[in-house]
MARDO-351790 format. One record per residue (C-alpha): residue number from 1; x, y, z. Coordinates in nm, 4 decimals, always signed. Example, Ala and Ser with C-alpha at 12.3 -4.5 7.8 and 13.67 -1.06 7.14 Angstrom:
<torlums>
num,u,v,w
1,+1.2300,-0.4500,+0.7800
2,+1.3670,-0.1060,+0.7140
</torlums>
This chain:
<torlums>
num,u,v,w
1,-4.4892,+1.6514,+3.3142
2,-4.4814,+1.9450,+3.0725
3,-4.6781,+2.2595,+2.9908
4,-4.6727,+2.2719,+2.6102
5,-4.4559,+2.5856,+2.6109
6,-4.1657,+2.5219,+2.3724
7,-3.8259,+2.6482,+2.4920
8,-3.5997,+2.5417,+2.2049
9,-3.6140,+2.4117,+1.8496
10,-3.3768,+2.1189,+1.8125
11,-3.2479,+1.9527,+1.4971
12,-3.1972,+1.5787,+1.4505
13,-2.8285,+1.5314,+1.3713
14,-2.8295,+1.1542,+1.3285
15,-3.0519,+0.8476,+1.3549
16,-2.8985,+0.5059,+1.4236
17,-3.1000,+0.1842,+1.4198
18,-2.9927,-0.0261,+1.7204
19,-3.3153,-0.2226,+1.7408
20,-3.4612,+0.0972,+1.8817
21,-3.3615,+0.4228,+1.7165
22,-3.0787,+0.6194,+1.8799
23,-3.1567,+0.9813,+1.7880
24,-2.9044,+1.2590,+1.8455
25,-3.0564,+1.6067,+1.8703
26,-2.8709,+1.9384,+1.8487
27,-2.9942,+2.1897,+2.1055
28,-2.9260,+2.5313,+2.2516
29,-2.9891,+2.3946,+2.6015
30,-2.6953,+2.3989,+2.8412
31,-2.6577,+2.0222,+2.8504
32,-2.4415,+2.0485,+3.1628
33,-2.7723,+2.1136,+3.3428
34,-2.9458,+1.8165,+3.1775
35,-2.9062,+1.4915,+3.3719
36,-2.8822,+1.1513,+3.2093
37,-3.2254,+0.9991,+3.2618
38,-3.3982,+1.3354,+3.2396
39,-3.7161,+1.3694,+3.0344
40,-3.7404,+1.6053,+2.7371
41,-4.0494,+1.6421,+2.5201
42,-3.9515,+1.6184,+2.1520
43,-4.2391,+1.7521,+1.9403
44,-4.4752,+1.6283,+2.2085
45,-4.3089,+1.2915,+2.2743
46,-4.1634,+1.2420,+2.6225
47,-3.8202,+1.0815,+2.5802
48,-3.5334,+0.9966,+2.8143
49,-3.1860,+1.1468,+2.7749
50,-2.9415,+0.8553,+2.7376
51,-2.6288,+1.0433,+2.6259
52,-2.5177,+1.4038,+2.5960
53,-2.2328,+1.6428,+2.5268
54,-2.2158,+2.0198,+2.4833
55,-2.4638,+2.1163,+2.2120
56,-2.6525,+1.7866,+2.1846
57,-2.8332,+1.5081,+2.3640
58,-2.9416,+1.1613,+2.2537
59,-3.2605,+0.9620,+2.3136
60,-3.3765,+0.6102,+2.2311
61,-3.7033,+0.5882,+2.0376
62,-3.8789,+0.2507,+2.0482
63,-4.0640,+0.0963,+1.7547
64,-4.3848,+0.1434,+1.9558
65,-4.3204,+0.5177,+1.9728
66,-4.2293,+0.5364,+1.6040
67,-4.5532,+0.3559,+1.5119
68,-4.7697,+0.5961,+1.7114
69,-4.6122,+0.9286,+1.6178
70,-4.5743,+1.1446,+1.3094
71,-4.2946,+1.0716,+1.0626
72,-4.0391,+1.2915,+1.2379
73,-3.7448,+1.0630,+1.3134
74,-3.5157,+1.1648,+1.0279
75,-3.1874,+1.3527,+1.0019
76,-3.2387,+1.7261,+0.9614
77,-3.5899,+1.7285,+1.1087
78,-3.6708,+2.0195,+1.3406
79,-3.8279,+1.9305,+1.6764
80,-4.0061,+2.1391,+1.9383
81,-3.8257,+2.0842,+2.2691
82,-3.9423,+2.1328,+2.6263
83,-3.7672,+2.0252,+2.9439
84,-3.9716,+1.8648,+3.2202
85,-4.1630,+2.0917,+3.4542
86,-4.0069,+2.1638,+3.7931
87,-4.2018,+2.2310,+4.1109
88,-4.2590,+2.6057,+4.1255
89,-4.2309,+2.6629,+3.7498
90,-4.4956,+2.8758,+3.5815
91,-4.7725,+2.6693,+3.4217
92,-4.8010,+2.8808,+3.1093
93,-4.9878,+2.6350,+2.8869
94,-5.1781,+2.3372,+3.0280
95,-5.0835,+2.0043,+3.1854
96,-4.9140,+1.7910,+2.9193
97,-4.7874,+1.4364,+2.9790
98,-4.5809,+1.3860,+2.6654
99,-4.7816,+1.0727,+2.5770
100,-4.9031,+1.1114,+2.2190
101,-5.2620,+0.9926,+2.1688
102,-5.2481,+0.9842,+1.7899
103,-5.1745,+1.1875,+1.4817
104,-5.3691,+1.4428,+1.2830
105,-5.3259,+1.5858,+0.9344
106,-5.3073,+1.9485,+0.8228
107,-5.6108,+2.0189,+0.6023
108,-5.5419,+2.3819,+0.5211
109,-5.3720,+2.7034,+0.6277
110,-5.5238,+3.0503,+0.5917
111,-5.4063,+3.3961,+0.7030
112,-5.6124,+3.5492,+0.9821
113,-5.4777,+3.9001,+1.0401
114,-5.1138,+3.8452,+1.1381
115,-5.2001,+3.4977,+1.2630
116,-5.2472,+3.1732,+1.0742
117,-5.5651,+2.9678,+1.1040
118,-5.4803,+2.6018,+1.0590
119,-5.7337,+2.3229,+1.0095
120,-5.6587,+1.9642,+1.1094
121,-5.8319,+1.6324,+1.0462
122,-5.8404,+1.3845,+1.3351
123,-5.9534,+1.0186,+1.3388
124,-6.2689,+0.8971,+1.5050
125,-6.0745,+0.7588,+1.8015
126,-5.9660,+1.1098,+1.9054
127,-6.2601,+1.3219,+1.7895
128,-6.4778,+1.2848,+2.1051
129,-6.1974,+1.4240,+2.3237
130,-6.1557,+1.7560,+2.1414
131,-6.3825,+2.0489,+2.2296
132,-6.4160,+2.4082,+2.1164
133,-6.2155,+2.6386,+2.3465
134,-6.0514,+2.3348,+2.5037
135,-5.6782,+2.2662,+2.5113
136,-5.4871,+2.0420,+2.2733
137,-5.1161,+1.9741,+2.2247
138,-4.9919,+1.9781,+1.8644
139,-4.6301,+1.8676,+1.8141
140,-4.5682,+1.9591,+2.1785
141,-4.7293,+2.3038,+2.1604
142,-5.0194,+2.3932,+2.3909
143,-5.2987,+2.5488,+2.1845
144,-5.6668,+2.6374,+2.2135
145,-5.9210,+2.4810,+1.9795
146,-6.1204,+2.7449,+1.7915
147,-6.3953,+2.5199,+1.6633
148,-6.4572,+2.1573,+1.5784
149,-6.6799,+1.9982,+1.3152
150,-6.7835,+1.6339,+1.3440
151,-6.7840,+1.4251,+1.0274
152,-7.0295,+1.1533,+0.9236
153,-6.7740,+0.8752,+0.9776
154,-6.7021,+0.9803,+1.3380
155,-6.3843,+1.1681,+1.2539
156,-6.3615,+1.5457,+1.2987
157,-6.1936,+1.8604,+1.1726
158,-6.0799,+2.1368,+1.4060
159,-5.8978,+2.4683,+1.3791
160,-5.6460,+2.6620,+1.5863
161,-5.4870,+3.0034,+1.5467
162,-5.1101,+3.0570,+1.5538
163,-5.0034,+3.4042,+1.6579
164,-4.6769,+3.5395,+1.5102
165,-4.4833,+3.4587,+1.8287
166,-4.5854,+3.0913,+1.8169
167,-4.4974,+3.0750,+1.4478
168,-4.1503,+3.2143,+1.5248
169,-4.0538,+3.0027,+1.8277
170,-4.1962,+2.6629,+1.7244
171,-4.1940,+2.4439,+1.4163
172,-4.5660,+2.5024,+1.3586
173,-4.5032,+2.8146,+1.1529
174,-4.3585,+2.5897,+0.8808
175,-4.6479,+2.3403,+0.8673
176,-4.7721,+2.2452,+0.5206
177,-5.0973,+2.0993,+0.3935
178,-5.0999,+1.7202,+0.4238
179,-4.8362,+1.7118,+0.6986
180,-4.8897,+1.4773,+0.9926
181,-4.8634,+1.6101,+1.3501
182,-4.8534,+1.4545,+1.6965
183,-5.1639,+1.5135,+1.9060
184,-5.2163,+1.4840,+2.2809
185,-5.5658,+1.5400,+2.4106
186,-5.6313,+1.7212,+2.7377
187,-5.5517,+1.4845,+3.0246
188,-5.8881,+1.5685,+3.1867
189,-6.0662,+1.4286,+2.8804
190,-5.8823,+1.0968,+2.9280
191,-6.0076,+1.0617,+3.2844
192,-6.3629,+1.1655,+3.1937
193,-6.3705,+0.9017,+2.9194
194,-6.2510,+0.6350,+3.1633
195,-6.5133,+0.7377,+3.4201
196,-6.7901,+0.7276,+3.1583
197,-6.6796,+0.3837,+3.0370
198,-6.6688,+0.2493,+3.3937
199,-7.0136,+0.3944,+3.4746
200,-7.1552,+0.2251,+3.1662
201,-7.0350,-0.1126,+3.2946
202,-7.1774,-0.0668,+3.6416
</torlums>
């Protein structure tokens, strides 16, 4: 379980294809305090630490995960990192599982005071679960949806604002038009959808 509050920006040092991908990530975390088997969210993807040494940790990324996430598994790529939530930690963002629901695409970026207003396109499968003033996780970062506009084909466009602090401490400040991002919808929306589907079958 995570909160969507990024605590480090890691860099992929190497990617080795072993059937699954073995990805080594440079980090400022004190890896002496990171257990093998621990979970770390890597740009919104919950992954298990399988190896470590001072200054880096390694994770295995399955083909299933690669197929469902943005094209981020390459040497030199920056990743938003968050260690798993501990009992008693401050819940600064919202409840995040680290299970990516799909990807979106950056439509445009505009200045909004000192902030950036970023528009994203999302597919029809995710559109019903995104609401104005609701929470969404973008590349592991907990954000609030400004507004959402439904499209004729069932897809949708939505916007968020990035304050200067978020731009500085996450990878989102470097987003570019056309870039793909990992999206996780609010976990409450998942349960509401399941309840609605079950009620419709009753």
